[in-house]
N, C-alpha and C positions, 0 to 999 in steps of 0.2 A: 383258355379263358379269353373270351372276346367281350369287351364292354364298350357299348356305344352310347354316347351322350349327345343329344341334340342341343347345341349351344344357343340357337336363336336364328332369326331371319331378318333380312333388311329389305324393305319394300319402298320403292319410290314411284311416283306417278307424274306425268306431264299432261297438262290440259292444253289442247290446241283446237282452234285459235284462242288467243288470250281474250280477256274481258273486252267487250266492245264489238266482237264479231258475232254474227248470227248463228254460226254452227260451231259445235265443239265435239271433239272425239277424245276419249280417254285412252291414252297409250300407256300400257303397263310394261316396264322393262322386267326382265326376269328377277325372281326372288333370289337372294343369296342366303343359303342355309349352311351353317357351320356345324360340324360334327367332331367330337373328341372320340377317338378310337383307342382303347387300351388293349394291347396284345401281349401275350407271352412271347419270349424270344423263339423264333422259328415257326410261329403260327401263320396261317394263311388268311388274307382278307382280300376279297375281290380278285382271287386268283394269283395273288402275289405273296411270296414268302418274305416275312419281315424279320431281319436280324437286328435292325437299329431303327430309331425313330425317324419319321419322314412325314410328308404331307403330299396330297395330290388334289386336283380339281376335276370335277366331272359335271356334266350337264344333264338335265332331265328334259326330254322333248315331249311336246304335245302330239296329238293325233295328226295334225297337219304339218308337223316338222318344226313348229315354232318352239323356241326355248322357253320352258316354263320356270325352271329353277337352275341356278348355279350352285353346285354342291362342293363345299370345301371340307376336306377330311384332314384332320390332324392326327397322325399315327404316333402313339406313344408306346414304345416297346419296353416291357418290364423284364429286367434280368432275372434269371432263376436264382433261388436261394442256394448258395454254395457253401459247403462245409469241407473241412480237411481233417482227416483222422489218421493218426500214426500209431501203429501197433506192431507187435512182433509175432512171428510164427516159429514153431519148433520144427525140427526135421520130421517129416511125415505128418505134420499137424494140419489143421484146417482152421481158417479164419474167414468167417462170412462166406463160406462156400469156396474160398480160394485155398489152394494147396501149395503155393509157391510164393516166395518173396516177389515184390513188384509194386507198381503203381497202377491202381485200377480206378476207373470212373464209372459210377453207377447213377442212373437216373431213376428217381422215385416219383411216379405220377401223382398228381393231386387232383381231386374232384372239385375243389372250390378255390383254386388258385393256380399259380404257375408251378411247374414241376421243380423239384429240388435236385441238385446235383451234388453227389458226395465223391470226393477224391480220397481214396483209401491207399495209404502207403504202408506196405507190409515189409518189415525188415526181418532178416533172419535172427533168431534168438540164439545167443552164444553165452554159455555159462562155464564157469571154472570153479573147481574146488581144489584146495591144496592137497597134496598127498602126505603131508606131515604137519602136525601142530603140537604145541607143548602146553597143556593146561596146568601150569604150575603157579599161576597168579603172580607172575612177574610183570604183567602188563604188556608182554610181547607174545603175539601169536598164541593167545590163550584159548581161542575159540576156532572151531571149524566153521568158516564163513563162506557164504556163496557170493561170488562176484559174477555179474552178468551184464549183458549189453542193455537190457531194459528190465528194470524191476518196478517201474512205476505202477503197473496194474497187475503184476504177477502174484500168484499165491502158491503156497505149498499145498499140493493135493495130498501128498503123503511123503514122509521121510522116515527111514528106518536104518538102524545100525545093527550089524550082526557080528557075532564072535567068529573066530576062524572055524569053529565047529558047526556054524550055521544057526546058532541060537539067536533069536531076535532079542536085542537088549532094550531098545527104545523105539517108539513110534510117535511121530507128530503128524497132525492132519489139519487141513483147513486153516492154516496160519498165514497171515499176511507177511510177505517178505519186505523188509525195509532195507535201504542201502547199507545200513550199518548193523543189521540184525545178524545174529549167529544161529547156526543150526544145532551145534552140539558143544557142550562145555567139558566133555570128557568124563561125565558122571552118569551113573545108572542108579536110580533110587537115591539120589543125592550123595552117592559115594563114588570116589574116584576109581576109574577102571585101571587095570594094570597096564604098564607100558606094553606096546605090541601093535600088531596090525589088525585092523577091523574093516569090514566091508560095509558099504552104505548103498542105499537105493533111494533116489529122490525123484518125485514127479512134481513138476511145476506147471501150472496152468494159467492162462490169461483170465481176465475178469469174466469173460463169457463162458469159460470152461470148455471152449471148443478146441483150443490148441493146447496139447499136453506134451511136455518135454520130459522124457525119461533121462535121468542122469545117474550113473552108477560107477563105482570104482572102489578102490582101497585107500585107507588113510592110516598112517602110522602115528601112534601116540607115544611121545617121549616125555620123560620127566627130568 
């Protein structure tokens, strides 16, 4: 985006000889013309790439080599719009087309302004579920709870608990995970399950649904 604004010109004239002489000639010094130039960072003007604001002076010549105008350019460089985004990625997941943790910088072109630059920091998603809990309403370890490195935008895609024989006992889906939220209270159809070992399968996804983390294992219920 290049914006040029002509600020104005300054003209002065000298008459020679002064009043009282028989001959007079008009001598016109060059006009001075001011321009404001607005550029996006990295744009080219008059063959120069501008990264910061500057100014320069040029002259405009007539056919016989005389100076017609002095051109003064004020170059104002506009910084791009910058945003920073932090998110998490699962193992074998995909976030914005990226498949590994890291810091990535993307430029998004604009048709009516300066380009925007986004810095995307992708951190590995790490999750933990305990292998034992005691849903006996004593206020200690009563729930099977997910602990993770980043739960701010993560959602449960699906969560299931299975008996040792492979029977699916419960299923949750499309639930928002909160830092203090629990996955299972040790009940099926509002009835306490027997003490024993159960299998679980959990899929957690980010807000875009692109990065899916499968988490599975066994948990022992004690009374």
